[in-house]
N, C-alpha and C positions, 0 to 999 in steps of 0.2 A: 380365586378371590370370591368373597361372599356376595358382592354386588353384581355378579354376572347373572344371577338368577333374577328374572323380571319380577317375580312375586316378592322377593326381598326388597327390590327397589321400590315397588309400590308401597309395601308396608313402611319402609323407611320414610318415604315422602309423606305418607298419610299421617303417621305418628308425629313426625317433626313438624308438619304443617299445622296439625291441631295444636301442638304445644306452642309453636311460634305465634299462631293466631291468638291463643289464650293469653300469652304473655303480652302481646302488643295491645290487645283490646282491654285486658283487665288490669294491667300494671302500667305499661309505658304511656299510653294515651291519658289515663286519668292522672298520672303523676305529673304531667306537664301543666295541668291546671291546678293541682292541689299538692303541694310539696309535703304535706303531712299525711298523705294517703298511705294506708297500711297494706293494701294489696291482699287482704284476706279473701276476697272472692276468687282470686287466682288459685289459691290452694284448694278451695272447695271445687272449683271447676276441673282442675287436673285430676283430682281423686275421682270425681264423678265420671269424667271422660275415660279414665283408666278402667273403671268398672264396666262401662258400656263397651269399650273396645275389647275387654276381656271376654265378654259374652259373645261378641261377634267374631273375634279372632283369638280363640283359645290356644292355638298352636304357636303363637308368637312367644319366644322366651320372655319371661316376666321381667327380668332385670333389664333386658334390651328395651322392652316397652317403657319401663320407667325412665331409662336414660334418654330415649328418643323423645319422650313427652316433655321432660323437664329440661333437657339439654339446650333447646333454643333460649329458654329463659336464663339459664346459667351463662350462656355465651353473651347474651345481650344485657345482662344485669349491670355490668360495669358502666355502661353508657346510659341506660334507661331506667334504672332503679330509682325510686323516690329518695331524695336526699334529706328530707326532713328539715331540721334547722341547722344543718351543716356541723353537727357535733360528732360525726364519724360513725354513728350507729348504723348508718345505711349499709355498712360493710357486712352486717349480720345477714344480709340477703344470701350471701354465698353459703354459709353453713346450713341455713334453712333450706335452700334449694338442694344442697347435697343430701340432706336427710330426707327430703321429699322424694328423691329418686327411689329410695328403698320403700317408702310408704306408698308411692305410686305403683311400684312393682307388686307390692302386697295387694293393693286394690285390684290390679289387673289379674292377679292370681285368684282372688275371691270371685271376680267376674267370670273367669274361666271355669271355676268350680260350679258356679251357678248354672253355666251352660250345660255342664254334665248332669246337674240335678234336673234341669228342664228336660233334657233328652230322655232320661230314664223314666 
């Protein structure tokens, strides 16, 4: 099993913890006070954190990094996503989060390539 390796456990906890903290602090908590909150800072934060994590952890598979960073938000979106004016458009959080998995993986890859450029 993959999780028998302690390094993989640490990576999984780190990436999921960062993604979960970003979701809670940048989407869930502000949405409780403002139902028309767009959550745009969340997407900027996950892309920036993926770049930084790519620089410091270039060996992590990029798609796994994207999935672990966005995954907590995807799991919590049903309960904590902003509802707006209850017209049902809040459901668009799910396709946006699914697309952002791949964009986050791309940012992680760019960060990993920067690490290679810094080394050389």
